[in-house]
C-alpha positions in Angstrom: 0.0 0.0 0.0 1.5 3.3 -1.1 0.9 6.6 0.6 0.6 9.8 -1.4 0.9 13.3 0.0 -2.4 14.8 -1.1 -2.7 18.1 0.7 -0.6 21.0 1.9 0.9 22.0 5.2 -0.9 24.7 7.1 2.2 26.8 7.2 3.1 26.6 3.5 2.4 29.4 1.0 -0.8 28.2 -0.7 -2.2 31.4 -2.3 -2.8 29.7 -5.6 -4.5 26.8 -4.0 -6.8 29.1 -2.0 -7.8 31.0 -5.1 -8.8 27.7 -6.9 -10.8 26.3 -4.0 -12.6 29.5 -3.1 -13.8 30.5 -6.6 -17.1 28.7 -6.1 -17.8 29.8 -2.6 -20.5 32.4 -1.7 -19.5 36.0 -1.3 -20.1 36.0 2.5 -18.1 32.8 3.0 -15.3 34.2 1.0 -15.1 37.1 3.4 -14.8 34.6 6.3 -12.1 32.4 4.9 -8.7 33.0 6.2 -5.4 32.8 4.4 -3.3 29.6 4.5 -1.3 30.7 7.5 -1.5 28.7 10.7 -4.0 31.2 12.3 -6.9 32.9 10.6 -7.0 36.7 10.4 -9.2 38.2 13.0 -11.7 40.5 11.4 -13.6 43.1 13.4 -17.3 43.2 12.4 -20.1 45.6 13.3 -22.6 42.8 13.0 -21.9 39.3 14.4 -23.9 36.2 14.9 -24.5 35.3 18.5 -24.5 31.8 20.0 -25.2 30.4 23.5 -22.8 27.7 24.6 -24.4 24.6 26.1 -21.8 22.8 28.3 -23.8 19.6 28.6 -24.3 19.4 24.8 -20.8 20.5 24.0 -22.3 22.7 21.3 -23.6 26.2 20.8 -27.1 27.2 19.9 -27.4 30.1 17.4 -29.6 32.8 18.8 -28.8 35.6 16.3 -27.9 34.6 12.8 -26.1 37.0 10.5 -24.4 36.1 7.2 -24.6 33.4 4.6 -22.1 31.1 6.3 -25.0 29.3 8.1 -26.0 27.7 4.8 -23.1 25.3 5.4 -22.3 25.6 9.1 -24.1 23.9 12.0 -26.7 21.2 12.2 -30.4 21.9 12.2 -32.8 20.4 14.7 -36.4 21.6 15.3 -35.8 24.8 13.4 -32.7 25.7 15.5 -29.0 25.7 14.4 -26.4 24.1 16.7 -22.7 24.4 16.0 -20.0 21.9 17.1 -17.1 23.1 19.2 -14.7 23.3 16.2 -17.3 25.3 14.2 -17.8 27.6 17.1 -14.2 28.3 17.8 -13.4 28.8 14.1 -16.0 31.5 13.7 -14.9 33.1 17.0 -11.3 33.3 15.6 -12.6 35.0 12.5 -14.5 37.6 14.6 -17.8 36.4 13.1 -19.3 35.1 16.3 -20.1 36.3 19.8 -20.4 33.5 22.3 -22.2 33.7 25.6 -23.1 31.3 28.4 -26.5 30.7 30.0 -26.2 33.9 32.0 -25.3 36.0 28.9 -21.7 36.3 30.0 -19.2 36.6 27.1 -17.0 33.5 26.6 -13.5 34.3 25.4 -11.3 32.6 22.9 -9.0 31.5 25.6 -11.8 29.7 27.3 -12.7 27.9 24.1 -9.1 27.0 23.4 -9.0 25.3 26.8 -12.1 23.3 26.0 -10.7 22.1 22.7 -7.3 21.3 24.2 -9.1 19.2 26.8 -10.2 16.7 24.1 -13.9 16.8 25.0 -17.0 16.7 22.8 -15.4 14.4 20.1 -12.8 17.0 19.3 -9.1 17.6 20.1 -6.6 20.3 19.2 -5.2 18.4 16.2 -8.7 17.7 14.9 -9.5 21.4 15.2 -6.3 22.3 13.3 -7.3 20.0 10.5 -10.8 21.5 10.4 -9.4 25.1 10.5 -7.0 24.4 7.6 -9.6 22.8 5.3 -12.3 25.4 6.2 -9.9 28.2 5.4 -9.6 26.7 1.9 -13.3 26.9 1.4 -14.4 23.3 2.0 -17.7 22.4 3.5 -17.2 20.2 6.6 -19.5 18.2 8.8 -19.0 15.6 11.5 -19.1 12.1 10.0 -22.3 10.2 10.6 -24.0 13.4 12.0 -26.9 14.4 9.7 -27.0 18.1 8.7 -30.8 18.1 9.3 -33.7 15.6 9.8 -34.8 16.4 6.3 -31.5 15.1 5.0 -32.1 11.8 6.7 -35.5 11.4 5.0 -34.0 12.2 1.7 -31.1 9.7 2.1 -31.3 5.9 1.8 -28.2 5.5 4.0 -28.7 5.0 7.8 -27.2 7.9 9.7 -26.5 8.1 13.4 -28.4 11.2 14.7 -30.8 11.1 17.5 -31.3 7.4 18.1 -34.0 5.0 16.7 -36.9 6.2 18.9 -36.6 9.9 18.1 -35.8 9.4 14.4 -39.0 7.4 14.1 -41.2 9.7 16.1 -39.4 12.9 15.1 -40.1 14.6 18.4 -39.7 18.4 18.1 -39.4 19.5 21.8 -36.3 21.5 22.5 -35.4 19.5 25.7 -35.4 16.1 23.8 -33.5 17.6 20.9 -30.8 18.8 23.2 -30.7 15.5 25.1 -30.3 13.5 21.8 -27.5 15.7 20.5 -25.8 15.6 23.8 -25.9 11.8 23.8 -24.6 11.7 20.2 -21.6 13.9 20.8 -21.0 12.4 24.2 -20.6 9.0 22.5 -18.0 10.2 20.0 -14.6 8.9 20.9 -11.5 10.7 19.6 -9.5 7.5 19.3 -12.2 5.5 17.5 -11.0 3.9 14.2 -13.6 5.7 12.1 -13.7 8.8 9.8 -13.9 12.1 11.6 -15.3 14.5 9.0 -17.4 14.5 5.8 -15.8 16.9 3.3 -17.6 18.7 0.5 -16.1 20.9 -2.2 -17.1 24.6 -2.1 -20.6 24.9 -3.7 -23.0 27.8 -3.4 -25.8 25.4 -4.1 -25.1 23.3 -1.1 -28.2 22.6 1.1 -28.3 20.9 4.4 -31.7 19.3 3.5 -30.1 17.5 0.6 -26.3 17.6 0.9 -25.6 14.5 -1.2 -22.5 12.3 -0.7 -19.3 14.0 0.5 -16.4 14.3 -1.9 -14.2 12.5 0.6 -14.0 11.4 4.2 -11.2 12.5 6.5 -9.6 10.5 9.3 -7.3 12.1 11.8 -4.4 9.8 12.5 -3.1 10.3 16.0 0.7 10.5 16.1 1.5 8.2 13.2 0.0 7.1 9.9 -2.4 4.1 10.2 -1.3 0.6 9.4 -2.4 -1.3 6.3 -4.9 -3.2 8.4 -6.3 0.0 10.0 -6.7 1.6 6.5 -8.6 -1.4 5.3 -11.0 -1.1 8.3 -11.5 2.6 7.6 -12.1 2.1 3.9 -14.8 -0.5 4.5 -16.7 2.2 6.4 -16.4 4.7 3.5 -18.8 2.7 1.2 -16.9 3.7 -1.9 -16.3 7.4 -0.9 -12.6 8.3 -1.1 -10.7 8.4 2.2 -8.0 10.8 3.1 -5.8 10.6 6.2 -4.7 13.7 8.1 -1.6 13.9 10.3 -0.9 17.0 12.4 2.7 17.4 13.7 3.8 20.5 15.6 1.2 22.6 13.8 1.9 21.2 10.4 -1.2 19.8 8.7 -0.6 17.1 6.1 -3.0 15.0 4.1 -2.4 11.5 2.6 -4.3 9.2 0.3 -3.5 5.5 -0.3 -3.5 3.3 -3.4 -3.4 -0.4 -3.5 -0.1 -1.5 -5.0 0.7 -5.1 -6.0 4.4 -6.0 -5.8 5.8 -7.9 -8.8 6.6 -11.6 -8.3 10.4 -11.9 -8.2 11.9 -14.8 -10.1 
């Protein structure tokens, strides 16, 4: 099995790459995308979106929505948008989001950095760096096996882990049950599980959460070293024909790999 370097380091000069990947993104999202440097550029905005962090869920609920980025950010449940911890922190870094707690106290970037560094809510610092790097290039990114909306489940033939069998059948719309189901879902995510981490879509202004279609590829974050051949085979079986790419983050350097099957010639 042969590995290929597919992507680019987060600290390389990728201006040409950024231009290619961003050309189909919406105008508002183009404003939000950072350059290819290791940290996005903080942009001061007169109008920001506002979210309320829910510690039990490990997500933020959007309470004031501004901008077109919400077309491809956050999951929809019962008419509300919830953002994962990596989505929340990324938008905060860009200056596009004001985050508060249940008492309307502002939550700082430092506080969110500590939450991510703690490895909770199915996220860790390396996973966030991979998310940030791809998002800055314009990709649309969602947690693997987490449906964008309940409508997307009904429009898909593939089983998707969302709220659990009981709720997906009854489609209960009460806020408390929605929060409980999302909390259970993200609480069950294990960072070290041998499964894809993200569904990745190319930039597309026509993207809709209600009918996202199949991702262009799935991303698996390898922790500390590239996966073995046996591990790659296990991962590929879960991809159901969708291309798999492996991400490795080393000292802030984000690299991506894809693998092809290679048959060695029989020696005489």
